[in-house]
N, C-alpha and C positions, 0 to 999 in steps of 0.2 A: 410738028415735033410730036411723037408720041411721049405719054407721059408714063412713069412708070407708076407701078401699084402703090409703093408707098406714098408719092404724091398725090394721086386720087383719093386716097385713104384721109391724107391730110387737108384737101382741099375739101372732102365730103364732111368731115370733122369741123372744118371752120365754117362751112356753110350752115351746118345743124346750130353750132354755136351762136352765128348771127340771127339766125331765125327763133333761137329760145330767148333770145335778149331780153325781150319784152315780158316772157314768161316770169323770167326771173326777177325782173324788177317790180313786176307786180306781187310776187312771194315775198319779196323784201318789204314792199309797203304794206303787205296784209299783218306779216311779223311783226312790224315797229307798231302796227294798230293795235294789236293783239297784246303787246307789251305794256303801252300806253293804257288801254282799258283795264288790264290787270293792276296796273301801279293805282288807276283811279279808284277802282273798286276797292284795293287795299287800304286806302286812303280814308273811302267812305267808311269802311266797316270799323276802322281805329278812328274812333270821335274822339279819343282821347288829346289830339293833336299832334306833335310832331313825332315821327316813326322813331327817331334817333332817342326822345327822350322816354319812351316806351321801354326801348333796348337797354338804355342805362338803368332802367328800376330793376330789370331781371339779370343784370350782370353779379356773377358770384367772383369775388376776389381769390385768387389764387396765394398760398403760400411761398410759391417759386420765387426766387430773386435771379434777376437778369444785370449782371454788373458788367460793364464796358468799359475796360481799360483805355484811357486815351493818354498813357503816358510815353507813347512811343512816338507821338507825333512830331517829334525833333526829327526822327529819323527818315520822316515821308518828305515827298515833293509835294508842292502845294496841291498838284493835280490829285495826288492820292488823299490828301486832306479833305479837299472838296467832297470827293466819294465817301469818304469818310462820314463826313457831315450829313450828305442824302441818305445814307443807309440808316445813319442814327434818327434821321426823321422819319424815314419809312417805318423803323422799328417802335417809334412812340405813337405814330399815327396807326399802326395796325393794333398795337397793344390796347389804345383807347377804345376801339372798336370790338376786341375780342368780349368774348362772353365769361371768358375766366383771365382776366388779365394780371400777368406777373408784376412783381414789384421793380422798377424800370431803375437802374442807376446808373451814373456816368460818375467815375473817378478819374483822379489825376489831371481833370479837366481844366487845360490852360494852353500857352503857346501858341502856335498857328491856329489849331481847332478853334480855339475860343476867340481869336480874332476873326475867323473866317465865321464863324457862328454870329458875331455882335455886329458882323458888318452885314450880312446876308438874311439873318433870321431873328430878330431882335425880340421875337416872343419866345424863344426857347429858355427866359429867365422863369416864366411862369409854368415851366414843367415841373419845378419844385413845388 
């Protein structure tokens, strides 16, 4: 049965893809090794110890304030409260890593959100 031009092109591309599989795998492996060597040389260069500790020394606090008003959690379903909790966690974590961290506040923290945070994230009390 004769093949259409489109089918031939498709088969040719698939064949080339299969033939280059080992090459792609090798490139990925080299890239991983390169990143590993870069990280290792960076750690060797930085004899102060932990990289995060060094970053924390360079932090310049910002005068900006970020306030999250949690007083509307009684209007949310539990699924949305859980998503809000995750978003607050992400904001807190990214703010800690930032070179110019803002002052981060939660207001009217109670109800469903507080219960959810007490249940799933007992360390939130240390954020203060």
